[in-house]
GUKOL-611316 format. One record per residue: chain; z, x negated, y negated of N, C-alpha, C, O in turn. Coordinates in steps of 0.02 Angstrom, whole numbers, plus 50000, padded with zeros to 5 digits. Atoms other than C-alpha are relative to their C-alpha. Last residue first. Example, Ala and Ser with C-alpha at 12.3 -4.5 7.8 and 13.67 -1.06 7.14 Angstrom:
<sites>
 unit    nw    nu    nv   caw   cau   cav    cw    cu    cv    ow    ou    ov
    A 49997 50042 50059 50357 49316 50053 50037 50039 49945 50045 50014 49890
    A 50000 49955 50059 50390 49385 50225 50000 49955 49940 50033 49903 49941
</sites>
This chain:
<sites>
 unit    nw    nu    nv   caw   cau   cav    cw    cu    cv    ow    ou    ov
    A 50017 49946 50045 51187 51583 50987 50014 49981 49929 50003 50020 49883
    A 49943 49956 50010 51186 51421 51088 49977 50055 49952 49923 50049 49922
    A 50005 49944 50048 51056 51302 51158 50066 50039 49995 50109 50035 50039
    A 49933 49971 49997 51043 51132 51241 50004 50052 49946 49996 50036 49887
    A 49972 49978 50063 50857 51095 51261 50069 50030 50013 50077 50073 50057
    A 49962 49938 49996 50808 50995 51414 50031 50016 49931 50063 49974 49900
    A 50050 49946 50008 50672 50863 51419 50034 50068 50003 50001 50118 50017
    A 50058 50015 49958 50791 50717 51389 49947 50052 49986 49921 50056 49931
    A 49975 50049 49953 50943 50800 51308 49944 49986 50050 49935 50023 50098
    A 50049 50012 49948 50884 50893 51154 50026 49942 50043 50039 49888 50018
    A 50010 50069 49980 51026 50962 51049 49943 49998 50051 49933 50046 50088
    A 49949 50043 50028 51082 51119 50959 49988 49926 50014 50008 49882 49975
    A 50000 50064 49966 50928 51228 50986 50051 49955 49965 50043 49939 49906
    A 50014 50058 50042 50969 51401 50921 50005 49937 50041 50051 49929 50081
    A 49949 50052 50000 50958 51559 51024 49978 49944 49953 49921 49942 49931
    A 50018 50054 50046 50864 51724 51019 50058 49951 49996 50116 49971 49985
    A 49949 50018 50049 50887 51835 51172 49974 49943 49956 49936 49900 49979
    A 50011 49963 50062 50730 51901 51257 50050 49982 49946 50038 49996 49887
    A 50068 50004 50027 50782 51846 51431 49992 50045 49938 50016 50102 49937
    A 50049 49962 49962 50973 51843 51451 49930 49994 49969 49925 49977 49909
    A 50045 49961 50043 51088 51711 51383 49946 50031 50043 49917 49999 50086
    A 50065 49987 49970 51238 51633 51469 49961 50045 49954 49989 50085 49916
    A 50044 49950 50029 51396 51552 51404 49938 50010 50042 49918 49966 50081
    A 49974 49934 49982 51530 51461 51506 49956 50056 49972 49963 50114 49993
    A 50018 49983 49931 51431 51297 51504 50026 50069 50021 50002 50096 50071
    A 49934 49985 49971 51441 51289 51314 49986 50027 50070 49956 50080 50078
    A 49959 50054 50026 51278 51207 51262 50071 50006 50025 50102 49956 50045
    A 49954 49977 50052 51186 51328 51376 50042 49941 49978 50066 49902 50020
    A 49933 49989 49975 51048 51240 51469 50041 50026 49942 50027 50012 49884
    A 49943 49994 50045 50862 51238 51438 50065 50008 50039 50065 50029 50097
    A 49941 49987 49959 50695 51193 51514 50060 49999 49952 50060 49964 49902
    A 49956 50056 49986 50563 51208 51380 50053 50021 50051 50074 50078 50053
    A 49946 49982 49955 50415 51325 51357 50038 49937 50019 50008 49887 50041
    A 49995 50041 49940 50310 51286 51205 50060 50021 50041 50113 50036 50014
    A 50059 49991 49957 50256 51412 51073 50001 49958 50063 49956 49965 50104
    A 50062 50011 50036 50379 51355 50940 49938 50003 50043 49892 49964 50032
    A 49987 50029 50066 50523 51343 51061 49933 49986 49968 49895 49943 49990
    A 50062 50014 50035 50512 51456 51214 50017 49977 49930 50048 50014 49891
    A 50007 49970 50066 50666 51449 51324 49931 49982 49973 49899 49935 49996
    A 50058 50019 50040 50694 51417 51509 50001 50037 49933 50022 50095 49929
    A 50039 49944 50022 50846 51412 51623 49940 49976 49960 49925 49917 49960
    A 50070 50009 50021 50982 51293 51676 49968 50065 49979 50002 50116 49971
    A 50039 50032 49948 51149 51271 51764 49927 49991 49980 49893 49946 50006
    A 49982 50071 49993 51261 51303 51615 49959 49963 50051 49956 49902 50049
    A 49928 50007 49993 51170 51466 51578 50014 49925 50007 49972 49884 49991
    A 49975 50068 50016 50996 51518 51524 50076 50002 50007 50110 50044 49978
    A 49929 50003 50013 50911 51671 51603 50023 49927 49991 50007 49884 50032
    A 49963 49988 49937 50723 51649 51598 50074 49989 49983 50091 49949 49940
    A 50051 49975 49955 50615 51664 51441 50030 50018 50068 50015 50071 50096
    A 49985 50012 49929 50751 51645 51309 49946 50033 50042 49933 50092 50035
    A 49994 49936 49964 50676 51642 51135 50010 49984 50073 49974 49944 50102
    A 50037 49995 49937 50704 51489 51025 50012 50069 50031 50062 50102 50015
    A 49984 49939 49963 50759 51454 50846 49956 50003 50062 49898 49980 50061
    A 50053 49950 49994 50749 51275 50783 50025 50061 50039 50071 50056 50079
    A 49992 49949 50053 50904 51179 50731 49948 50055 50004 49953 50105 49968
    A 49929 49984 50010 50856 51026 50833 50007 50047 49940 49982 50032 49885
    A 49983 49938 49965 50670 51037 50869 50073 50021 49990 50090 50079 49997
    A 50024 49944 50040 50619 50908 50738 50019 50067 50032 50019 50118 49998
    A 49953 49990 50055 50728 50778 50826 49980 50059 49956 50023 50092 49927
    A 49948 49953 49979 50622 50804 50982 50051 50011 49945 50084 50064 49944
    A 49982 50001 49930 50473 50723 50899 50054 50051 50016 50055 50105 49987
    A 50055 49994 49953 50473 50710 50711 50026 49998 50071 50084 49983 50083
    A 49978 50014 49932 50597 50735 50570 49940 50012 50046 49903 50060 50037
    A 50043 49972 49949 50528 50720 50395 50027 49979 50068 50029 49920 50085
    A 50025 49934 50020 50636 50697 50241 49958 50033 50055 49948 50094 50053
    A 50071 49995 49984 50741 50556 50310 49975 50070 49986 50005 50119 50007
    A 50011 49983 49930 50906 50565 50220 49925 50001 50013 49885 50015 49968
    A 50039 49940 49987 50916 50475 50055 49994 50011 50075 49982 49964 50114
    A 49955 49943 49988 51057 50349 50037 49963 50064 50017 49993 50112 50041
    A 49966 50009 49936 50942 50198 50059 50045 50059 50017 50056 50073 50076
    A 50047 49988 49945 50828 50261 49921 50033 49991 50068 50015 50027 50115
    A 50015 49929 50000 50971 50274 49796 49953 50017 50058 49960 50069 50090
    A 49943 49965 49971 51030 50100 49843 49989 50075 50004 50009 50107 50052
    A 49998 50013 49929 50857 50029 49811 50058 50036 50034 50049 50063 50088
    A 50056 49964 49969 50844 50112 49641 50001 49991 50076 49993 50040 50113
    A 49983 49929 49998 51018 50052 49591 49944 50042 50032 49958 50091 50067
    A 49948 49984 49951 50971 49875 49647 50019 50073 50000 50025 50102 50054
    A 50024 49981 49933 50806 49867 49553 50054 50020 50049 50042 50062 50093
    A 50052 49948 49999 50848 49867 49368 49985 50025 50070 49974 50085 50080
    A 49979 49940 50036 51015 49776 49358 49949 50056 50005 49967 50115 50007
    A 49943 49971 49966 50969 49650 49493 50022 50065 49967 50035 50115 50001
    A 50023 49970 49937 50796 49620 49421 50058 50033 50037 50050 50088 50065
    A 50041 49942 50017 50868 49593 49246 49976 50035 50064 49980 50096 50069
    A 49956 49946 50024 51007 49481 49311 49960 50062 49983 49982 50118 49999
    A 49958 49976 49945 50888 49375 49414 50044 50058 49979 50049 50107 50015
    A 50042 49960 49955 50759 49362 49274 50042 50028 50057 50033 50086 50076
    A 50022 49939 50035 50890 49306 49148 49960 50044 50047 49973 50104 50051
    A 49944 49955 50011 50977 49183 49265 49977 50066 49968 49998 50120 49990
    A 49973 49977 49936 50819 49100 49331 50054 50052 49989 50053 50106 50020
    A 50050 49954 49972 50737 49090 49159 50026 50030 50066 50020 50090 50078
    A 49996 49939 50041 50896 49013 49087 49952 50052 50027 49969 50111 50034
    A 49938 49965 49983 50902 48888 49230 50007 50065 49961 50028 50116 49989
    A 50008 49972 49932 50719 48842 49206 50062 50039 50021 50056 50094 50049
    A 50043 49941 50007 50746 48821 49018 49989 50033 50068 49988 50094 50073
    A 49960 49946 50032 50894 48705 49050 49958 50064 49993 49984 50118 50005
    A 49953 49973 49951 50793 48600 49173 50040 50059 49970 50050 50109 50004
    A 49943 50040 49977 50653 48571 49051 50044 50038 50049 50033 50096 50064
    A 49939 49987 50038 50487 48661 49035 50057 49959 50030 50053 49937 50087
    A 49976 50058 50037 50334 48577 49111 50061 50012 49958 50082 49968 49921
    A 50035 50001 50065 50232 48725 49172 50025 49944 49956 49996 49931 49903
    A 50067 50028 49988 50292 48685 49350 49960 49997 49935 49915 49954 49928
    A 49992 50072 49989 50472 48712 49291 49932 49968 50011 49920 49912 49987
    A 49981 50030 50064 50428 48883 49218 50006 49923 50007 49984 49886 49964
    A 50059 49998 50043 50336 48932 49377 50014 49966 49933 49973 49928 49908
    A 50047 50048 49973 50482 48875 49484 49937 49997 49958 49911 49943 49945
    A 49977 50066 50021 50604 48968 49371 49953 49945 50027 49943 49895 49993
    A 50016 50007 50071 50501 49126 49396 50022 49931 49975 49985 49900 49936
    A 50073 50007 50005 50510 49101 49584 49979 49992 49927 49936 49950 49912
    A 50016 50068 49981 50698 49070 49573 49925 49988 49998 49903 49933 49980
    A 49980 50045 50054 50722 49231 49477 49983 49928 50015 49961 49891 49971
    A 50048 49989 50054 50625 49327 49608 50015 49955 49940 49969 49926 49911
    A 50062 50032 49977 50731 49250 49746 49946 50008 49947 49908 49961 49933
    A 49990 50071 50012 50885 49300 49644 49939 49960 50025 49922 49908 49996
    A 50009 50015 50072 50821 49478 49636 50010 49926 49984 49978 49900 49938
    A 50070 49997 50021 50798 49475 49826 49991 49989 49925 49945 49952 49906
    A 50027 50067 50011 50976 49417 49862 49928 50001 49976 49905 49951 49948
    A 49959 50037 50049 51064 49584 49840 49968 49933 49984 49969 49911 49926
    A 50035 50003 50064 50951 49707 49928 50045 49971 49946 50054 50000 49892
    A 49958 49966 50048 51077 49730 50070 49969 50005 49931 50001 50032 49885
    A 50026 49933 50015 50959 49691 50212 50042 50039 49950 50043 50100 49952
    A 49945 49956 50018 51066 49540 50263 49979 50072 49986 50020 50117 49997
    A 49945 50001 49951 50944 49431 50362 50054 50051 49984 50085 50079 50029
    A 50025 49972 49938 50789 49476 50260 50057 50005 50052 50060 50053 50090
    A 50010 49928 50011 50884 49445 50099 49976 50034 50064 50000 50088 50081
    A 49934 49968 50000 50945 49276 50163 49995 50075 49990 50033 50113 50020
    A 49979 49997 49930 50766 49228 50206 50070 50033 50004 50083 50072 50050
    A 50042 49952 49965 50713 49272 50029 50020 50008 50073 50024 50064 50098
    A 49979 49933 50020 50860 49181 49950 49960 50054 50036 49987 50105 50057
    A 49933 49990 49971 50819 49025 50051 50027 50069 49983 50053 50105 50026
    A 50009 49987 49929 50634 49041 50005 50067 50013 50035 50073 50057 50077
    A 50028 49933 49993 50676 49057 49820 49991 50018 50073 50006 50075 50093
    A 49945 49952 50015 50789 48903 49830 49975 50072 50008 50011 50113 50036
    A 49956 50003 49941 50647 48806 49915 50058 50049 49990 50077 50085 50036
    A 50034 49964 49947 50528 48862 49777 50042 50002 50064 50044 50052 50099
    A 49994 49929 50015 50655 48807 49645 49964 50042 50054 49988 50096 50072
    A 49931 49981 49985 50667 48636 49728 50010 50075 49988 50042 50110 50027
    A 49997 49997 49927 50478 48622 49726 50070 50021 50021 50078 50061 50068
    A 50030 49936 49980 50478 48665 49540 50001 50009 50075 50005 50065 50100
    A 49953 49945 50011 50602 48523 49506 49971 50067 50024 50008 50109 50051
    A 50009 49963 50062 50490 48391 49581 50047 50060 49997 50065 50089 50048
    A 50030 49935 49988 50559 48284 49722 49997 50038 49933 50044 50037 49894
</sites>
C-alpha cells in the first residue's frame, strides 16, 4: 500500500475521532496527516512526510485551538423563542397569584403565575419574567 494512502487513512481516523469527541484536539492532526499525504504523493520520503505531519499538526494546534476554545466559552449572543422572554418586563393584566393570571409581555398577552406562590400582583403592576413553563410565564417583582 502506498504511503500517501496510509496518511489519508490516518487523516480520516483523526477526522472521525474529532467528530466523536468535539474537543477540537484531533482536527489539527487530521490536517497534518492530509499535508503528509500530499507530500508523500509528491514523492518525498517517509522522513519528510513525518516532519510535514508534525510541523503542520503543531502549528495548527497552536494557532487554532485557542481560537476554538474562546468561541466555545462565549455565551449565545441571541436568545430566541421563549428564552428571549426571560428577564423581560411585563404588565399585569389580570390578577396574578400562585393559581394563575395574565400579563402582557412585549404586546402579547400570556398566562402567568407568581414564581413565589405566596405572592400576588394586581392589574397594572410591573413584573419581571423569571421563567417560561410551557405557555405560562412565571413572574416576580
